[in-house]
ROLO-898575 format. One line per 8 residues: number of its first residue (from 1); their letters; for each residue x, y, z of C-alpha. Coordinates in steps of 0.1 Angstrom, whole numbers. Each point is the difference from the previous one (the first is absolute). Layout:
# ROLO-898575
NUM> A> X,Y,Z ~ ...
# end
This chain:
# ROLO-898575
1> XXXXXXXX> 142,4,-69 ~ -30,17,-1 ~ -33,-18,12 ~ -36,17,-8 ~ -22,-18,25 ~ -38,6,-6 ~ -33,-20,12 ~ -38,1,-3
9> XXXXXXXX> -4,15,-33 ~ -39,-8,2 ~ -15,17,-30 ~ -27,11,-11 ~ -19,-15,-33 ~ 8,34,-17 ~ 37,-2,6 ~ 24,-26,-17
17> XXXXXXXX> 31,7,25 ~ 9,27,28 ~ 21,21,-24 ~ -35,14,-13 ~ -2,17,32 ~ 29,24,-7 ~ 26,10,23 ~ 35,-12,2
25> XXXXXXXX> -5,-38,0 ~ 13,-5,-34 ~ 32,22,6 ~ 6,-22,32 ~ -5,-31,-19 ~ 21,8,-25 ~ 32,6,19 ~ -2,-35,16
33> XXXXXXXX> 23,-29,-4 ~ -31,-23,14 ~ -37,1,8 ~ -18,-16,31 ~ -33,-2,3 ~ -15,-10,31 ~ -31,-13,-14 ~ -40,6,-4
41> XXXXXXXX> 11,8,-37 ~ -35,-9,-14 ~ 5,-2,-34 ~ 36,-16,-15 ~ -2,28,-22 ~ 12,25,28 ~ 32,-21,2 ~ 5,1,-43
49> XXXXXXXX> -2,37,5 ~ 26,2,26 ~ 22,-20,-19 ~ 4,20,-24 ~ 22,22,23 ~ 22,-30,19 ~ -1,-37,7 ~ -31,-5,23
57> XXXXXXXX> -4,-25,29 ~ -33,-3,14 ~ -19,-16,37 ~ -34,-14,-7 ~ -24,17,20 ~ -36,-11,8 ~ -17,17,-29 ~ 26,-13,-25
65> XXXXXXXX> -18,-30,-17 ~ 22,-8,-26 ~ 33,-16,-11 ~ 30,15,-9 ~ 37,-11,4 ~ 7,34,11 ~ -18,-8,30 ~ 6,-21,33
73> XXXXXXXX> -16,1,36 ~ 37,12,15 ~ 27,14,-20 ~ 34,4,10 ~ 26,25,-17 ~ 39,3,12 ~ 25,25,-15 ~ 28,17,17
81> XXXXXXXX> -3,-21,25 ~ -33,8,11 ~ -26,-22,5 ~ -38,12,-10 ~ -32,-21,6 ~ -34,6,-10 ~ -35,-9,5 ~ -34,11,-6
89> XXXXXXXX> -15,-2,39 ~ 15,-4,35 ~ -32,6,17 ~ -6,-36,11 ~ 33,-3,19 ~ 3,-36,17 ~ -2,2,40 ~ 31,5,17
97> XXXXXXXX> 19,22,-26 ~ 11,36,16 ~ 31,7,-16 ~ 7,13,-36 ~ 26,-33,-2 ~ -28,-25,8 ~ -23,15,-23 ~ 26,0,-28
105> XXXXXXXX> 4,-35,8 ~ -36,-9,7 ~ -18,17,-33 ~ 32,5,-22 ~ 17,-30,5 ~ 35,15,4 ~ 11,14,35 ~ 29,17,-13
113> XXXXXXXX> -22,26,-25 ~ 10,35,5 ~ -29,16,-16 ~ -38,-13,6 ~ -27,11,-27 ~ -34,-3,6 ~ -27,16,-14 ~ -39,-4,3
121> XXXXXXXX> -5,29,26 ~ 0,29,-24 ~ 19,21,24 ~ 37,6,0 ~ 24,-17,25 ~ 35,10,6 ~ 13,-13,31 ~ 36,-14,7
129> XXXXXXXX> -2,-25,34 ~ 28,-25,11 ~ 17,0,-35 ~ -25,1,-21 ~ -19,23,-21 ~ -38,-6,-3 ~ -11,18,-32 ~ -38,6,-12
137> XXXXXXXX> -2,21,-34 ~ -37,9,5 ~ -18,2,-33 ~ 8,23,-31 ~ -38,-1,-7 ~ -20,-7,31 ~ 18,13,28 ~ -12,-3,34
145> XXXXXXXX> -29,-17,-11 ~ -18,34,-16 ~ -13,6,-34 ~ 24,-7,-28 ~ 24,27,1 ~ 40,6,-2 ~ 15,-17,27 ~ 38,-15,9
153> XXXXXXXX> 29,-25,-6 ~ 27,-11,11 ~ 37,1,-14 ~ 32,-19,17 ~ 33,5,-12 ~ 27,-23,6 ~ 37,4,8 ~ 23,-22,12
161> XXXXXXXX> 1,17,32 ~ -31,22,3 ~ -36,-6,-10 ~ -21,30,-3 ~ -40,1,1 ~ -23,20,-8 ~ -39,7,1 ~ -10,19,-34
169> XXXXXXXX> -32,19,0 ~ -4,0,-40 ~ -23,36,-2 ~ -33,13,3 ~ -31,-7,-14 ~ -22,33,-6 ~ -26,-3,29 ~ 11,-33,15
177> XXXXXXXX> 33,6,23 ~ 27,-24,6 ~ -3,-13,31 ~ 37,-11,1 ~ 28,10,19 ~ 37,1,-13 ~ 23,-19,23 ~ 36,-17,-7
185> XXXXXXXX> 32,-18,19 ~ 32,-5,-7 ~ 11,-34,12 ~ 37,-10,3 ~ 14,-32,10 ~ 2,9,37 ~ -32,14,4 ~ -20,32,-10
193> XXXXXXXX> 15,30,-16 ~ -26,27,-3 ~ -36,0,-3 ~ -27,27,-6 ~ -33,4,-2 ~ -20,26,-21 ~ 30,15,-5 ~ 11,7,33
201> XXXXXXXX> 31,-22,18 ~ -9,-27,28 ~ 19,-19,21 ~ -20,-31,-4 ~ -21,-16,-28 ~ -30,-19,12 ~ -29,19,-11 ~ -36,-9,-19
209> XXXXXXXX> -28,29,-8 ~ -30,6,19 ~ -24,-23,-8 ~ 24,-30,-8 ~ -12,-37,9 ~ 20,-10,30 ~ 29,-28,-5 ~ 14,-23,26
217> X> 31,3,-13
# end
């Protein structure tokens, strides 16, 4: 099972969907079995465009003022025994939340989730802690809140005994460098198997780029 994860596809009025920016976004979506959108779609036509590649599920963000059967505040997916939850924003964390498991229970409604996806920040996040993967795919079109340009998405590959997660920069826009950094983890049922950041192997994965807003969990 291959899941493409994207979020925060804020599009300028001159563009209909993020594929118009070029890069490898269409290629990545075309290889997916499912597309998860973390919200701030802004226009449901973006979901229609995504759905030509694979089924779509979306978590509603603060800029999503429309009704759509593909959308809900919280999305949950399970495949090959891996449990995934997705919301748009986890910034307003209730007091007393200190661990990913507590976050999963309070915000996603399920303490047994293996992967917690959230968008909104526009910064990539890939952190494995306490048996939970925290994932933010950044934005394919408005990364790090810079001007419209190519950014990143995330990919999840699920097998019965392994989960692979990657932050994937999707190209370079002339004159507007992509600020996102590639990262990946492989997780087994017993914990972290391997991790890499910017192509270099690392011993642990607890990382967000400089300038990213702080998160309490």
